[in-house]
N, C-alpha and C positions, 0 to 999 in steps of 0.2 A: 581522866581516865584517856581522854580521847588523844591528847598529847603523849602520852605513855605509848599506847598502841600505835599511833603515827611514828614514834621514834624508836622503838622495837622493829617496825616493818623495815624503815629506811636502813637502819643498822643490819638486819639481817639481807637487804638487798645489796649493801654498797660496803660492807666490811667482813662479814664471815665468809661470802662466797671467794675473795681471793685467797682467804687461808685454807682452802680445801683442797689440796693437791694439784694447785696449779704450777704449770712449767714455767720457768723464766729461763730463755735463753736466746739468743739473736735469731734464731729460727721463728721461735714463737712469737716474738715480737713483729714479725714482717707479716704475720696472718691477716692482720687488718688494712697493710697497706693497699691504697688504691681504692679503700671503701669512701664511697662519694657521698655515702649518708645512709641513714634507716628510719624506716617507718616505725612509729612506739605505738604498741598496744598493751593496755594492762586490763587485767580481769581479778575482780576481787568476786570470790564465791561467797556466799551467804552475805550478800552486797546489803540488803535491807537491815539486817543487824549490825553489822558492820559500819553502815552509813549511820545508823541511830547513835553509834558509839564514835564516830568523828574517821572513819576510814573510809574516805572516798575513792572511787575508781578515777575519777576526774583529777584529785589532787595527786594521787600516785603517778597518773600519767604525766600531769604537768611537771611535777618532780623529776621524772625520768628524762623529759624532755630539755628541761633546764640543765640538768647535769652533763647532757650530751653537749649542748650549745657552749655550755662553761668550758670545756675541753677540746672545743672545735670540730665537732663532728655536726653536721647538718642533719637537721630532722625534716625527712620527706612526707609530702602528703601522700596519701593512698595512689594517687594518679603517679606521681613523680616516682614512686617506689616500683609503680607498676612496668614503667617504662626503662627502669634501671636495671643492668644486668645483675641476673640473681635475685631480684626485688628482695632486698635487703631487709630485714625488719628485726625488730628487738621486742620480745613477748614476755611482760611478766604476768603470773600466776600467782595469785594469792588465795590461800585458803583459810578462812577463819573461822574457828568455832567456838562459842561460848557456852559454857554450862550453867547449870541453875545457880551455882554458886556467885556468877558474874567473873570466872577466870576464862582465860582465853588459851587457846591453842591456835596455833598458825604455822603455816608451811608457805614458802616463797620460793618459787624457783623463775629464774632469768635465763632466756635462751636467746642466741642471736642465729637467726636463718640468712 
C-alpha cells in the first residue's frame, strides 16, 4: 500500500501536471532562464495517517530535490534562497484523506515562486 501511494503521488506530481494546459513555445521555455536554483518545501496534510501508510514529507522533499539536481537545477538552502533575487522556492502541497474503508483521496499542487 505504501508503494502504491508513493507512486501515485509521484505520478501526479511529475506526469499529470505537464498535461494540463501547459504552454510550450520559445517564449515560455525562457521563463526559467537565469534561475540560480530553488529552495524546496514539501507539505503533507494529515501527515500522521499518511506517514503510517508510507507517505513521508521528508521522502517527498528528498525526491523533489533529487529530480531537480538530476536536471541541473541547484537546490538552495533557506539562507541561499533568502539572499537570491526573487527568493526562488518550489513548494509541493499534498493533501491525503483516507476513509474508513482504507481508500485514499489526494490532491497535489506544485508551485514555483
